[in-house]
RODRENGU-369939 format. One record per residue: residue in one letter; x, y negated, z negated of N, C-alpha, C in turn. Coordinates in steps of 0.2 Angstrom, whole numbers, padded with zeros to 4 digits, always signed. Layout:
<vodos>
AXYZXYZXYZ ...
</vodos>
This chain:
<vodos>
M-0047-0313+0615-0046-0318+0611-0042-0323+0614 A-0043-0330+0613-0040-0335+0616-0033-0337+0613 F-0029-0340+0617-0022-0342+0615-0024-0347+0609 R-0021-0346+0603-0022-0350+0597-0016-0354+0595 I-0018-0361+0594-0013-0366+0592-0015-0369+0586 L-0010-0369+0581-0011-0373+0575-0007-0379+0575 V-0010-0385+0574-0007-0392+0574-0007-0394+0567 A-0002-0396+0564-0002-0399+0557+0002-0406+0557 D-0002-0411+0555+0001-0418+0555-0004-0421+0550 D-0001-0425+0546-0004-0429+0541-0007-0436+0543 Q-0006-0437+0550-0009-0443+0553-0015-0441+0557 A-0021-0443+0555-0027-0441+0558-0028-0442+0565 E-0025-0448+0567-0025-0450+0574-0021-0446+0579 S-0015-0444+0576-0011-0439+0580-0014-0433+0581 L-0018-0430+0575-0021-0424+0576-0026-0424+0581 V-0030-0429+0581-0036-0429+0586-0033-0430+0593 A-0028-0434+0594-0025-0435+0601-0021-0428+0603 L-0017-0425+0599-0014-0419+0601-0019-0413+0602 A-0024-0413+0598-0029-0407+0600-0032-0408+0606 A-0034-0414+0608-0037-0416+0615-0032-0414+0620 L-0026-0417+0620-0021-0415+0625-0020-0408+0626 L-0019-0404+0620-0018-0397+0621-0024-0393+0624 Q-0030-0395+0622-0036-0392+0626-0036-0394+0633 Q-0034-0400+0635-0034-0402+0642-0028-0398+0646 H-0022-0397+0643-0017-0394+0646-0017-0387+0646 R-0020-0384+0641-0021-0377+0640-0028-0375+0640 P-0032-0375+0645-0039-0374+0645-0040-0367+0642 G-0045-0366+0638-0047-0360+0635-0044-0358+0629 C-0039-0363+0627-0035-0361+0621-0040-0364+0615 T-0038-0361+0609-0041-0363+0603-0036-0367+0599 V-0038-0374+0598-0034-0378+0594-0037-0379+0587 E-0033-0377+0582-0035-0378+0575-0030-0383+0572 V-0033-0387+0567-0029-0393+0564-0029-0393+0557 T-0024-0396+0554-0023-0396+0546-0019-0402+0545 T-0019-0405+0539-0016-0411+0537-0010-0410+0532 S-0009-0404+0530-0003-0403+0526+0001-0397+0527 G+0007-0397+0525+0012-0392+0526+0009-0385+0523 S+0007-0386+0516+0005-0380+0512-0001-0377+0515 E-0006-0381+0518-0011-0378+0521-0009-0375+0528 A-0005-0378+0531-0002-0375+0538+0001-0368+0536 L+0005-0367+0531+0008-0361+0529+0002-0356+0527 R-0003-0358+0523-0008-0353+0521-0012-0351+0527 R-0013-0355+0532-0017-0353+0538-0013-0349+0542 L-0007-0350+0543-0002-0346+0547-0002-0339+0545 L-0002-0339+0538-0001-0332+0535-0008-0328+0534 Q-0013-0332+0533-0020-0329+0532-0025-0329+0537 E-0024-0333+0542-0029-0334+0547-0026-0332+0554 G-0020-0330+0554-0017-0328+0561-0020-0322+0564 P-0017-0320+0570-0011-0323+0573-0012-0329+0577 F-0007-0334+0576-0007-0340+0580-0001-0339+0586 D-0003-0341+0592+0002-0341+0597+0007-0346+0597 L+0006-0352+0594+0010-0358+0594+0008-0362+0588 S+0013-0365+0585+0012-0370+0580+0016-0376+0581 L+0012-0382+0580+0015-0389+0581+0015-0392+0574 L+0021-0393+0571+0021-0395+0564+0025-0402+0564 D+0022-0406+0560+0025-0413+0559+0031-0411+0554 V+0036-0415+0554+0042-0414+0550+0040-0416+0543 H+0037-0422+0543+0035-0426+0536+0028-0425+0535 M+0026-0421+0530+0019-0420+0528+0019-0419+0520 P+0013-0420+0517+0012-0418+0510+0012-0411+0509 G+0014-0409+0503+0015-0402+0501+0022-0399+0503 L+0022-0397+0510+0028-0394+0513+0029-0398+0519 T+0036-0399+0521+0038-0401+0527+0037-0396+0533 G+0037-0398+0539+0036-0393+0544+0042-0388+0544 I+0048-0391+0542+0054-0387+0541+0053-0382+0536 E+0051-0384+0530+0049-0379+0524+0044-0374+0526 V+0039-0376+0530+0034-0371+0532+0038-0365+0536 L+0042-0367+0541+0046-0362+0545+0051-0358+0541 A+0054-0361+0536+0059-0358+0532+0055-0353+0528 Q+0049-0354+0525+0046-0349+0521+0043-0344+0526 L+0041-0345+0531+0039-0339+0536+0045-0335+0537 R+0051-0338+0539+0057-0334+0540+0059-0330+0535 S+0058-0333+0528+0060-0329+0522+0056-0323+0521 M+0050-0323+0524+0045-0317+0524+0046-0312+0530 G+0051-0314+0534+0052-0310+0540+0047-0311+0546 L+0044-0317+0546+0039-0319+0551+0042-0324+0555 S+0039-0324+0562+0041-0329+0567+0035-0331+0571 I+0034-0337+0572+0029-0339+0576+0032-0345+0580 P+0031-0344+0587+0034-0350+0591+0031-0356+0589 S+0036-0361+0588+0034-0367+0584+0038-0373+0588 I+0035-0379+0587+0037-0385+0590+0037-0390+0584 L+0042-0393+0582+0042-0398+0577+0042-0405+0580 M+0038-0410+0576+0037-0416+0578+0039-0421+0573 T+0042-0427+0575+0044-0432+0570+0045-0439+0574 G+0043-0444+0570+0045-0451+0573+0052-0453+0572 H+0055-0450+0567+0062-0452+0565+0067-0446+0565 P+0069-0443+0570+0073-0437+0570+0080-0439+0567 T+0083-0434+0564+0090-0435+0562+0094-0429+0564 R+0100-0429+0564+0105-0424+0566+0103-0418+0561 A+0102-0419+0555+0101-0414+0550+0095-0410+0551 M+0090-0414+0553+0083-0411+0555+0084-0406+0561 E+0087-0409+0566+0088-0405+0572+0092-0399+0571 L+0097-0399+0567+0101-0393+0565+0097-0388+0562 A+0093-0390+0557+0088-0386+0553+0083-0383+0558 A+0081-0387+0562+0076-0384+0567+0079-0379+0572 L+0085-0380+0574+0088-0375+0578+0090-0368+0574 E+0092-0369+0568+0093-0363+0564+0087-0359+0563 L+0081-0363+0563+0075-0359+0562+0072-0357+0568 G+0075-0358+0574+0073-0355+0580+0067-0359+0583 V+0066-0365+0582+0060-0369+0585+0061-0369+0592 I+0056-0370+0596+0056-0371+0603+0060-0377+0605 T+0057-0383+0602+0060-0389+0603+0058-0394+0597 M+0061-0400+0597+0059-0405+0592+0057-0411+0596 L+0051-0413+0596+0048-0419+0600+0048-0425+0596 R+0050-0430+0599+0049-0437+0595+0043-0440+0596 K+0039-0442+0591+0033-0446+0591+0034-0453+0593 P+0029-0456+0597+0024-0453+0600+0026-0448+0606 I+0022-0443+0606+0024-0438+0611+0021-0440+0618 P+0025-0441+0623+0021-0442+0630+0017-0436+0632 A+0011-0437+0635+0007-0431+0637+0010-0427+0641 E+0014-0429+0646+0017-0425+0651+0023-0420+0648 V+0026-0423+0643+0031-0419+0639+0028-0413+0636 L+0022-0415+0632+0019-0410+0628+0016-0404+0633 R+0013-0407+0639+0011-0402+0644+0016-0397+0646 V+0022-0399+0648+0027-0395+0650+0030-0390+0645 V+0031-0393+0639+0033-0388+0634+0028-0383+0632 V+0022-0385+0631+0016-0380+0629+0015-0375+0635 Q+0015-0377+0641+0014-0372+0646+0020-0367+0647 Q+0025-0368+0644+0031-0364+0644+0030-0358+0639 V+0026-0359+0634+0025-0354+0629+0021-0348+0631 R+0024-0343+0631+0020-0337+0633+0017-0333+0627 P+0011-0330+0628+0008-0327+0623+0012-0321+0620 Q+0012-0320+0614+0016-0315+0611+0011-0309+0610 R+0005-0310+0609+0000-0304+0608-0001-0301+0615 P-0001-0294+0615-0002-0290+0621-0009-0291+0624 D-0014-0293+0620-0021-0294+0623-0021-0301+0627 L-0016-0305+0627-0016-0311+0631-0011-0311+0636 R-0007-0306+0637-0002-0306+0643-0005-0305+0649 
</vodos>
């Protein structure tokens, strides 16, 4: 089974660009996309396991922070990166409390995304 990444962003251009960059920087991975936080949560719960999620902070339905908080309240943890064009100290603190890998400021430079994503190690035994 391939390394699976879920990208959630309500901006279509960002989704297309991120998916292309991820497939380029992590050959053989499967990148799946969605445009809302509530759909991201549903997919993470029902279509997993995912090895990494990239979640926009501001999305319809649920924010990326709310998605991670709900997963945590269910005792689940998925390596995650939050993305936002307008980070605040409160967002950064919430992200740290939820255990995110990092919070990236949009637009995300391709080299930064490559370095961060390549550091994520598969959690599933069949991918190690």
